[in-house]
C-alpha positions as CSV (number, residue, x, y, z in Angstrom):
1,X,-1.4,1.7,32.4
2,X,2.3,2.3,31.5
3,X,4.1,5.7,30.5
4,X,6.2,5.6,27.3
5,X,9.8,6.9,28.3
6,X,10.2,9.0,25.0
7,X,7.4,10.3,24.5
8,X,5.3,10.3,28.5
9,X,2.1,9.1,26.5
10,X,0.1,7.2,28.7
11,X,-0.3,3.6,27.1
12,X,-2.6,0.7,28.2
13,X,-0.5,-2.5,29.4
14,X,-1.4,-4.5,26.3
15,X,1.0,-7.6,24.9
16,X,0.9,-6.5,21.2
17,X,2.0,-9.6,19.9
18,X,-0.8,-11.5,21.8
19,X,-2.9,-9.4,19.3
20,X,-1.2,-9.5,16.3
21,X,-1.4,-13.2,16.6
22,X,-4.6,-14.2,18.3
23,X,-5.7,-17.2,19.7
24,X,-5.1,-20.2,17.3
25,X,-7.9,-21.5,18.0
26,X,-10.0,-17.9,19.4
27,X,-13.3,-17.4,18.0
28,X,-17.1,-18.0,19.4
29,X,-16.8,-20.4,23.0
30,X,-18.7,-23.6,22.0
31,X,-22.1,-24.6,24.3
32,X,-21.8,-21.4,26.6
33,X,-25.1,-19.8,27.0
34,X,-24.3,-16.1,28.1
35,X,-26.5,-16.7,31.7
36,X,-24.1,-19.0,32.4
37,X,-20.7,-17.3,31.6
38,X,-17.9,-16.2,33.9
39,X,-14.5,-14.6,33.9
40,X,-12.9,-18.2,34.9
41,X,-15.3,-20.1,32.6
42,X,-13.0,-20.7,29.0
43,X,-14.4,-24.0,27.2
44,X,-12.7,-25.0,24.1
45,X,-13.2,-22.4,21.9
46,X,-15.1,-23.6,18.5
47,X,-12.9,-21.9,15.1
48,X,-15.1,-20.7,12.5
49,X,-13.6,-20.2,9.6
50,X,-15.5,-19.6,6.2
51,X,-19.2,-18.4,7.8
52,X,-21.9,-21.4,6.3
53,X,-23.7,-20.3,2.8
54,X,-27.2,-19.7,3.3
55,X,-28.9,-20.0,0.0
56,X,-32.3,-19.5,-1.4
57,X,-34.9,-16.5,-1.2
58,X,-36.6,-17.5,2.9
59,X,-33.9,-17.3,5.3
60,X,-34.3,-16.5,9.7
61,X,-31.6,-14.8,11.8
62,X,-31.2,-14.9,15.0
63,X,-29.6,-12.1,16.7
64,X,-27.9,-12.3,20.4
65,X,-25.5,-12.4,22.5
66,X,-22.5,-15.3,22.6
67,X,-19.5,-15.3,24.5
68,X,-16.0,-15.5,22.3
69,X,-12.2,-15.7,23.1
70,X,-10.0,-13.9,20.6
71,X,-7.0,-13.1,22.4
72,X,-7.0,-15.0,25.8
73,X,-10.1,-12.9,27.7
74,X,-13.4,-14.6,27.0
75,X,-15.6,-11.3,26.4
76,X,-19.3,-10.8,24.9
77,X,-20.2,-10.4,21.5
78,X,-23.7,-10.0,19.4
79,X,-23.5,-12.5,17.0
80,X,-26.3,-14.0,14.2
81,X,-26.6,-18.1,14.8
82,X,-24.4,-18.2,17.1
83,X,-21.3,-17.3,14.6
84,X,-18.9,-14.6,14.0
85,X,-19.3,-13.3,11.0
86,X,-22.8,-14.2,10.3
87,X,-23.4,-16.6,7.5
88,X,-23.0,-15.7,4.3
89,X,-26.3,-14.9,2.6
90,X,-26.3,-15.9,-1.1
91,X,-29.2,-14.5,-3.5
92,X,-30.3,-14.7,-7.2
93,X,-30.4,-11.1,-9.2
94,X,-34.6,-10.5,-9.7
95,X,-35.4,-13.0,-6.6
96,X,-37.5,-11.4,-4.2
97,X,-35.8,-12.6,-0.8
98,X,-37.4,-12.6,3.1
99,X,-35.2,-12.3,6.0
100,X,-36.7,-12.4,9.3
101,X,-35.0,-11.2,12.2
102,X,-35.6,-12.2,15.5
103,X,-33.8,-10.4,18.6
104,X,-32.7,-11.9,21.3
105,X,-30.8,-9.1,22.7
106,X,-31.6,-6.7,25.7
107,X,-31.5,-4.0,23.7
108,X,-32.9,-2.6,20.3
109,X,-31.3,-4.1,17.4
110,X,-31.1,-3.9,13.3
111,X,-29.8,-5.3,10.1
112,X,-29.0,-2.9,7.1
113,X,-28.0,-4.5,4.1
114,X,-24.8,-2.6,2.9
115,X,-24.8,-1.5,-1.0
116,X,-28.0,-3.1,-1.9
117,X,-30.5,-0.8,-3.4
118,X,-34.4,-0.9,-2.0
119,X,-37.2,0.3,-0.8
120,X,-35.9,2.7,2.2
121,X,-38.5,0.9,5.0
122,X,-35.9,-1.8,4.5
123,X,-33.3,-0.1,4.6
124,X,-32.8,-0.8,8.0
125,X,-31.3,2.3,9.8
126,X,-32.9,2.9,13.2
127,X,-34.4,6.7,13.7
128,X,-34.1,7.3,9.4
129,X,-36.1,4.4,7.9
130,X,-37.8,2.5,10.7
131,X,-38.1,1.9,14.2
132,X,-35.4,-0.9,14.6
133,X,-36.1,-4.4,16.2
134,X,-37.3,-4.7,20.2
135,X,-36.0,-7.9,22.0
136,X,-38.2,-10.4,21.5
137,X,-39.7,-9.3,18.5
138,X,-39.1,-10.3,14.6
139,X,-39.3,-8.1,11.6
140,X,-39.8,-9.5,8.2
141,X,-37.1,-7.2,5.8
142,X,-38.7,-8.7,1.9
143,X,-37.3,-6.8,-1.1
144,X,-36.5,-7.7,-4.8
145,X,-33.3,-8.3,-5.3
146,X,-32.0,-6.0,-8.3
147,X,-28.4,-6.2,-8.7
148,X,-25.5,-8.9,-8.5
149,X,-22.2,-8.6,-6.9
150,X,-20.5,-9.0,-3.5
151,X,-22.0,-7.4,-0.7
152,X,-22.3,-7.2,3.2
153,X,-25.0,-7.2,5.3
154,X,-24.3,-5.1,9.4
155,X,-26.0,-3.8,12.8
156,X,-26.9,0.1,12.5
157,X,-27.5,-0.1,16.0
158,X,-25.4,1.1,18.3
159,X,-22.1,-0.6,18.2
160,X,-23.3,-3.7,17.9
161,X,-21.5,-3.7,14.2
162,X,-18.0,-3.7,16.0
163,X,-19.0,-6.4,18.6
164,X,-19.7,-9.2,15.3
165,X,-23.7,-8.4,13.5
166,X,-21.8,-8.7,10.5
167,X,-22.0,-11.0,7.5
168,X,-21.8,-11.5,3.5
169,X,-23.9,-11.2,0.8
170,X,-23.2,-12.9,-3.0
171,X,-25.8,-12.0,-5.3
172,X,-25.6,-14.1,-8.3
173,X,-26.4,-12.3,-11.8
174,X,-29.6,-13.3,-13.5
175,X,-27.6,-14.7,-16.1
176,X,-24.2,-16.0,-17.1
177,X,-21.5,-14.4,-14.9
178,X,-18.8,-12.8,-16.9
179,X,-16.4,-13.4,-14.0
180,X,-14.9,-16.5,-14.7
181,X,-13.8,-19.0,-11.6
182,X,-12.7,-22.9,-10.4
183,X,-13.3,-21.6,-6.8
184,X,-15.3,-19.3,-5.0
185,X,-14.3,-17.9,-1.8
186,X,-15.7,-14.8,0.4
187,X,-12.9,-12.9,2.6
188,X,-14.4,-11.0,5.3
189,X,-11.9,-8.6,7.3
190,X,-12.8,-7.2,10.7
191,X,-11.1,-6.2,14.2
192,X,-11.9,-7.2,17.7
193,X,-11.5,-5.2,20.7
194,X,-12.0,-6.7,23.7
195,X,-12.8,-3.5,25.4
196,X,-16.3,-1.4,25.2
197,X,-16.7,0.3,22.7
198,X,-18.4,2.6,24.9
199,X,-15.1,2.7,27.3
200,X,-13.1,3.2,24.1
201,X,-15.1,6.1,22.7
202,X,-14.4,7.7,26.1
203,X,-10.8,7.4,25.9
204,X,-10.3,8.8,22.7
205,X,-12.9,11.9,23.9
206,X,-10.3,12.4,26.7
207,X,-6.2,11.3,24.5
208,X,-7.4,10.9,21.3
209,X,-4.1,9.6,20.2
210,X,-4.3,6.8,23.2
211,X,-3.7,3.9,21.0
212,X,-0.8,5.3,19.0
213,X,2.0,3.4,19.1
214,X,3.6,5.2,16.6
215,X,4.2,9.1,18.2
216,X,7.5,10.7,17.4
217,X,10.1,9.7,19.5
218,X,13.1,10.9,20.1
219,X,15.3,8.2,18.3
220,X,13.0,9.5,15.2
221,X,14.1,13.0,15.8
222,X,18.5,11.7,16.1
223,X,17.8,10.1,12.3
224,X,15.9,13.2,11.7
225,X,18.9,15.5,12.3
226,X,21.3,12.5,10.8
227,X,19.4,12.7,7.5
228,X,18.3,16.4,7.2
229,X,20.9,18.3,9.8
230,X,19.7,19.8,13.2
231,X,17.7,23.2,11.8
232,X,15.9,21.2,9.4
233,X,15.2,18.2,12.5
234,X,13.9,21.6,14.4
235,X,12.0,23.2,12.2
236,X,9.7,20.1,11.6
237,X,9.0,19.2,14.6
238,X,8.5,23.1,15.7
239,X,6.2,22.7,12.9
240,X,4.2,19.8,13.7
241,X,4.0,21.4,17.0
242,X,2.4,24.8,16.4
243,X,0.0,23.3,14.3
244,X,-1.2,20.8,17.2
245,X,-0.8,17.9,14.7
246,X,0.3,14.2,14.9
247,X,2.0,13.1,12.1
248,X,1.4,9.7,13.3
249,X,-2.4,10.0,13.2
250,X,-3.3,7.2,11.0
251,X,-6.3,5.4,13.0
252,X,-7.7,5.9,15.6
253,X,-7.8,2.3,17.5
254,X,-4.5,0.3,16.4
255,X,-3.1,-3.1,17.4
256,X,-2.7,-2.3,20.9
257,X,-6.6,-3.2,21.6
258,X,-7.7,-4.1,18.4
259,X,-7.3,-8.2,16.8
260,X,-7.3,-8.4,13.3
261,X,-9.5,-11.1,11.9
262,X,-10.0,-12.7,8.2
263,X,-13.2,-14.7,8.4
264,X,-14.1,-14.4,11.9
265,X,-10.3,-16.5,12.6
266,X,-7.2,-14.6,14.1
267,X,-3.9,-14.5,12.6
268,X,-2.9,-17.8,14.7
269,X,-6.3,-19.2,13.8
270,X,-5.3,-19.0,9.9
271,X,-8.4,-19.2,7.8
272,X,-7.6,-21.6,4.7
273,X,-8.9,-21.3,1.1
274,X,-8.7,-24.6,-0.6
275,X,-6.9,-24.6,-4.4
276,X,-6.2,-26.9,-6.8
277,X,-2.3,-25.5,-9.2
278,X,-4.0,-23.7,-12.2
279,X,-7.4,-23.5,-10.8
280,X,-9.1,-19.5,-11.3
281,X,-9.9,-19.0,-7.8
282,X,-11.8,-15.3,-6.9
283,X,-11.8,-14.0,-3.9
284,X,-14.2,-11.7,-2.7
285,X,-12.9,-9.0,-0.2
286,X,-15.5,-7.3,2.1
287,X,-13.9,-5.1,4.9
288,X,-16.0,-5.5,7.6
289,X,-14.2,-3.6,10.3
290,X,-15.8,-1.0,12.5
291,X,-12.2,0.7,12.6
292,X,-9.9,0.0,10.1
293,X,-7.9,0.3,6.7
294,X,-6.4,-2.6,5.5
295,X,-3.7,-2.8,2.7
296,X,-4.3,-6.3,1.2
297,X,-2.1,-8.6,-1.0
298,X,-0.7,-12.3,-1.6
299,X,3.1,-12.4,-1.6
300,X,3.9,-14.1,-5.2
301,X,0.2,-14.0,-6.7
302,X,-0.9,-11.0,-8.9
303,X,-4.2,-10.2,-8.1
304,X,-6.8,-9.4,-10.7
305,X,-8.9,-7.1,-9.7
306,X,-12.5,-7.9,-11.4
307,X,-15.4,-6.1,-9.4
308,X,-15.3,-3.1,-6.5
309,X,-18.5,-2.5,-4.3
310,X,-20.3,-5.5,-6.3
311,X,-20.3,-3.8,-9.6
312,X,-18.0,-5.0,-12.4
313,X,-14.8,-3.0,-13.8
314,X,-12.5,-3.0,-16.3
315,X,-10.3,-6.1,-15.0
316,X,-7.4,-4.3,-13.3
317,X,-3.8,-6.5,-12.8
318,X,-2.2,-5.4,-9.4
319,X,0.0,-6.4,-6.3
320,X,-1.9,-4.8,-3.9
321,X,-5.0,-2.7,-3.1
322,X,-6.1,-0.4,0.3
323,X,-9.6,-0.9,1.7
324,X,-12.0,1.0,4.3
325,X,-14.7,-0.2,6.3
326,X,-17.8,-0.6,3.9
327,X,-16.1,-1.4,1.0
328,X,-15.9,-4.6,-1.1
329,X,-13.0,-5.6,-3.7
330,X,-13.7,-9.1,-5.5
331,X,-9.7,-10.1,-7.1
332,X,-9.0,-13.5,-9.1
333,X,-5.8,-14.9,-8.4
334,X,-3.9,-18.1,-10.3
335,X,-1.7,-19.9,-7.9
336,X,0.9,-22.2,-9.0
337,X,2.6,-23.2,-5.9
338,X,0.7,-24.7,-2.9
339,X,0.5,-22.2,-0.5
340,X,0.3,-18.3,-0.4
341,X,-0.3,-15.7,2.3
342,X,-3.2,-13.2,2.2
343,X,-1.6,-10.1,4.1
344,X,-3.7,-7.9,5.0
345,X,-2.4,-5.4,6.8
346,X,-3.7,-2.2,9.0
347,X,-2.9,1.0,7.4
348,X,-1.2,2.1,10.7
349,X,1.2,-1.3,10.5
350,X,-0.1,-2.2,14.3
351,X,-1.1,-5.5,13.2
352,X,-2.4,-8.2,10.6
353,X,-5.3,-10.0,9.7
354,X,-4.3,-13.5,7.0
355,X,-5.0,-16.3,5.6
356,X,-4.1,-18.8,3.6
357,X,-4.4,-20.4,-0.2
358,X,-3.6,-23.6,0.1
359,X,-3.5,-27.1,-1.7
360,X,-3.9,-28.9,1.5
361,X,-5.4,-27.8,4.9
362,X,-2.3,-27.1,7.6
363,X,-0.1,-26.1,5.6
364,X,1.1,-22.6,6.1
365,X,3.3,-20.1,3.8
366,X,5.7,-17.1,4.9
367,X,4.0,-14.1,6.7
368,X,5.6,-11.4,5.9
369,X,7.0,-8.6,7.9
370,X,4.7,-5.4,8.5
371,X,5.7,-2.7,7.1
372,X,7.6,0.2,8.2
373,X,5.4,3.5,9.3
374,X,5.0,6.1,7.5
375,X,4.4,10.3,8.6
376,X,1.9,12.2,7.4
377,X,3.5,14.6,4.4
378,X,2.8,18.3,4.2
379,X,0.9,17.1,1.4
380,X,-1.8,14.8,3.2
381,X,-2.1,18.1,5.3
382,X,-2.3,20.3,3.3
383,X,-3.2,19.4,-0.1
384,X,-2.0,20.7,-3.1
385,X,1.4,22.6,-2.8
386,X,1.6,24.5,-5.5
387,X,-1.6,25.9,-5.0
388,X,-1.6,27.7,-1.7
389,X,-0.8,31.0,-1.5
390,X,-3.0,33.1,0.5
391,X,-3.3,30.3,3.1
392,X,-2.5,29.8,6.2
393,X,0.5,26.8,7.1
394,X,0.3,26.7,3.2
395,X,-3.2,25.1,2.2
396,X,-4.1,24.6,5.7
397,X,-6.2,27.3,7.1
398,X,-5.9,27.4,11.5
399,X,-7.5,31.1,11.6
400,X,-11.0,30.9,13.6
401,X,-12.8,34.4,11.7
402,X,-16.5,34.6,10.3
403,X,-16.1,35.4,7.1
404,X,-17.0,32.1,4.9
405,X,-19.8,31.7,2.9
406,X,-22.0,29.1,4.0
407,X,-22.7,26.1,1.5
408,X,-24.4,23.9,3.3
409,X,-26.4,22.9,0.6
410,X,-24.7,25.3,-2.2
411,X,-26.8,24.5,-5.3
412,X,-25.9,26.2,-9.1
413,X,-28.2,25.5,-11.9
414,X,-26.6,24.7,-15.4
415,X,-28.9,24.8,-18.5
416,X,-28.8,20.9,-20.0
417,X,-27.6,21.9,-24.0
418,X,-24.1,23.5,-22.1
419,X,-23.6,22.7,-18.8
420,X,-21.4,24.7,-16.9
421,X,-21.2,22.1,-14.6
422,X,-19.1,19.8,-16.5
423,X,-16.3,19.9,-14.7
424,X,-16.8,20.2,-10.6
425,X,-16.3,22.8,-8.8
426,X,-12.5,23.7,-7.9
427,X,-13.4,27.3,-5.5
428,X,-13.3,26.2,-2.2
429,X,-16.6,27.2,0.2
430,X,-15.5,26.8,3.8
431,X,-19.5,26.6,5.4
432,X,-19.4,29.6,8.4
433,X,-19.9,26.2,10.9
434,X,-16.8,25.4,10.3
435,X,-15.3,28.1,12.2
436,X,-16.3,26.8,15.9
437,X,-15.0,24.5,18.4
438,X,-16.2,21.2,16.1
439,X,-13.7,22.1,14.2
440,X,-9.4,22.1,14.2
441,X,-8.0,22.5,10.8
442,X,-9.4,23.7,7.2
443,X,-7.8,23.1,4.0
444,X,-7.9,25.8,1.1
445,X,-5.8,24.2,-1.5
446,X,-7.2,20.7,-1.9
447,X,-5.7,17.9,-4.1
448,X,-8.7,16.6,-6.5
449,X,-5.9,13.6,-7.9
450,X,-7.1,9.9,-7.9
451,X,-4.1,8.5,-8.4
452,X,-2.8,8.6,-5.1
453,X,-2.8,5.4,-3.3
454,X,-2.4,6.7,-0.1
455,X,0.5,7.1,3.0
456,X,2.3,4.3,3.5
457,X,1.7,2.4,0.0
458,X,3.4,5.3,-2.0
459,X,6.3,3.9,-4.3
460,X,6.9,0.6,-2.4
461,X,7.9,-1.2,-5.1
462,X,4.1,-2.8,-5.3
463,X,2.0,-2.0,-8.0
464,X,-0.9,-0.4,-6.1
465,X,-4.2,0.3,-6.7
466,X,-6.0,3.7,-6.9
467,X,-9.6,4.9,-7.6
468,X,-7.9,6.2,-11.0
469,X,-7.5,2.3,-12.2
470,X,-11.5,1.8,-11.1
471,X,-13.6,2.1,-14.4
472,X,-17.2,0.6,-14.6
473,X,-17.9,-1.6,-17.6
474,X,-20.6,0.0,-19.5
475,X,-19.9,4.0,-18.1
476,X,-22.7,5.6,-16.4
477,X,-26.5,4.3,-16.6
478,X,-27.8,7.7,-16.2
479,X,-25.9,9.8,-19.3
480,X,-27.5,13.3,-17.6
481,X,-25.1,15.9,-16.7
482,X,-25.7,17.7,-13.0
483,X,-28.4,19.9,-12.8
484,X,-27.0,21.6,-9.3
485,X,-23.7,21.1,-7.2
486,X,-23.5,20.3,-3.2
487,X,-20.8,20.8,-1.1
488,X,-20.2,19.1,2.5
489,X,-16.2,19.3,4.2
490,X,-15.9,16.6,6.0
491,X,-14.1,18.0,9.3
492,X,-13.1,17.2,12.7
493,X,-11.4,18.2,16.1
494,X,-9.1,15.7,16.9
495,X,-8.3,16.9,20.3
496,X,-11.7,17.1,22.0
497,X,-12.8,14.1,19.0
498,X,-15.7,15.4,17.5
499,X,-16.4,14.3,13.6
500,X,-19.3,16.1,11.3
501,X,-20.1,17.6,8.5
502,X,-19.3,21.3,8.1
503,X,-18.3,21.6,11.5
504,X,-21.7,20.4,12.3
505,X,-22.1,17.0,14.4
506,X,-25.1,15.0,13.3
507,X,-27.5,15.5,16.8
508,X,-27.1,19.7,15.9
509,X,-27.8,19.0,11.9
510,X,-30.8,19.0,9.3
511,X,-31.2,17.1,6.6
512,X,-30.0,17.5,2.9
513,X,-32.5,17.3,0.2
514,X,-32.7,15.9,-3.1
515,X,-35.1,16.2,-5.7
516,X,-36.8,12.7,-6.7
517,X,-35.5,12.3,-10.7
518,X,-32.4,14.6,-10.3
519,X,-29.4,14.8,-11.5
520,X,-26.7,16.1,-9.2
521,X,-23.2,16.4,-8.4
522,X,-21.8,16.6,-4.4
523,X,-18.5,17.6,-3.4
524,X,-17.2,16.1,-0.6
525,X,-14.0,18.1,0.6
526,X,-11.6,16.7,3.5
527,X,-10.1,18.9,6.3
528,X,-9.1,16.3,8.1
529,X,-6.1,14.4,7.9
530,X,-7.6,11.0,8.8
531,X,-8.9,9.3,5.5
532,X,-12.5,8.8,5.8
533,X,-15.1,6.1,3.8
534,X,-17.9,7.8,3.1
535,X,-21.3,5.7,2.6
536,X,-24.6,7.1,1.5
537,X,-27.2,4.5,1.5
538,X,-29.8,3.6,-1.2
539,X,-28.4,5.6,-4.0
540,X,-25.6,5.1,-6.8
541,X,-22.4,7.6,-6.4
542,X,-21.0,7.7,-10.1
543,X,-17.3,8.9,-9.4
544,X,-15.9,11.0,-11.3
545,X,-12.8,12.6,-12.2
546,X,-11.3,15.7,-11.6
547,X,-12.4,17.1,-15.7
548,X,-15.6,15.6,-15.0
549,X,-15.5,12.1,-16.6
550,X,-17.1,9.0,-15.0
551,X,-14.7,6.9,-13.3
552,X,-17.1,4.1,-11.6
553,X,-20.3,3.3,-9.7
554,X,-19.2,2.9,-6.2
555,X,-21.4,2.8,-2.8
556,X,-18.8,3.8,-0.1
557,X,-16.1,6.0,-1.6
558,X,-12.7,7.0,0.7
559,X,-12.0,10.3,1.2
560,X,-8.4,11.1,1.6
561,X,-7.1,13.7,4.2
562,X,-6.9,17.2,2.0
563,X,-8.5,15.3,-0.9
564,X,-11.2,16.8,-2.7
565,X,-14.0,14.0,-4.4
566,X,-16.9,14.2,-6.5
567,X,-19.5,12.4,-8.1
568,X,-22.6,12.2,-9.7
569,X,-26.5,10.7,-7.9
570,X,-29.4,10.0,-9.5
571,X,-31.9,10.4,-6.6
572,X,-34.3,7.6,-8.2
573,X,-35.0,6.5,-4.3
574,X,-37.6,8.2,-2.5
575,X,-37.3,8.3,1.3
576,X,-34.9,8.9,4.3
577,X,-31.7,7.6,3.9
578,X,-28.3,7.8,5.7
579,X,-24.9,9.5,4.6
580,X,-22.0,8.9,7.5
581,X,-18.7,7.9,7.6
582,X,-18.0,4.0,7.7
583,X,-15.4,4.3,10.9
584,X,-17.7,3.3,13.7
585,X,-16.2,5.8,16.3
586,X,-16.5,8.6,13.8
587,X,-20.2,8.3,12.4
588,X,-21.2,8.0,16.9
589,X,-19.2,11.0,17.1
590,X,-21.1,12.9,14.6
591,X,-20.2,12.5,10.7
592,X,-23.7,11.0,9.9
593,X,-26.1,13.0,8.0
594,X,-29.7,12.5,6.9
595,X,-30.8,12.2,2.7
596,X,-34.2,13.1,2.5
597,X,-35.4,12.6,-1.7
598,X,-38.8,13.5,-2.1
């Protein structure tokens, strides 16, 4: 351990450069059965670039342990068919697929087909939709593929996803694909840590900012004094200290322990996709990270975004987009020069994943410097600064009184003819359960705008994709308005490192009930200082604008700090479903609920 000389923070003894770049040949260790591995055995690594594509209607996947080496230190991964990431599965809309998954681990495993609409028994969530796959057993998934687009699959057992059990899915449409491209690449971004995930969680429980290398320092203070004056600089520090908040708390894990991967390759490994000048190249970006929001751009190229979460949208041209774990984003580019860097920096600016588009293998392009890390603003902490009257610390309530109404499944019924729920509810309803040890802050004046790219991307001189830019082609399949409204708050306590809905961790919660066939509105209100990618299994989430008009169909919706977002759901899927934050440590620490449709 070492101590930061300005903050006093205990930091691990890690080479940040090593974790930013990784090993050029990092990957699954070739020819090393896991039972023969040792800390001293380091045979040559085989770099797994683009995962092999398996096509057809029948697939055999084997889950096992493999040794990997991304940083110079061999570690144990959970792999599919000996690969990290696993093979890309290519299906066709309308086909019935059969996937036999054999477990060669010493513990239970599972595979969840993220974003795929299917019977709940095939969803692959142990304890919710099935019992898991026991060691030595084979479970057969079988379902009809009723959609097309870019998706992915991953384990829903323990931390197996975080240590390698994931892969891409491409579903070709039954008819002609409206997105025309000469080349088609899956670009699966992920993060890797050599540490045991349980050890990581234990560290965060003791010191929630353990991996935060962007702590405010004396240098920052004197810069603020120079820019704003001594009094303003002192007031700024005093305000954050009184709130017991950290303005640089953007991610729980950082490049201090994470190596960022593109299709299983480190930045030094440099995954490369080939093209000929003048071709249209489709890049199917998948965020398969356990912990990281990526900001993706290709310097020198415009990104024509054509699909989000597997659903085609009205094309929109941008320079950059942010997406969180669980999200997918398809772009089409038209490269003219010989080489371009696919640059995917982490939201906290402590590292990046890297790939290259090139006319020939081995021809790189310049890699841009990481952007400067930015502090969270008062708007990120408090929400709508114009509506902060009557709230402690502006729009953020910090007391622990017991006056709030319990809204955990608040329902407002409306008539179909003149629906009073046409516009999402704006009145904030904090549940009684939010006033306890599991919640360290509450936002009373949230912002509802969808046009904010988020901290670190505002006014950076580049055109950045936002939720407001996304418009699903054809509008919502279900034209009905909501019959009722459910409001749930995303809550946490950073000092305790607990995460929850309405201040209630999963183990203490009761299911959320949907009536089969109903159309309802869900409001997610973020009372924390972190962005949460929220994934509801089994049903689409029809994102709304603040005025209630339809935006886009999503299966994973990022909710920014102090933001209030609403979406409509058609409860057309009987059964038991998971609903959770897709940051793995947040899900494991309690931000998870069960949805029952009956």
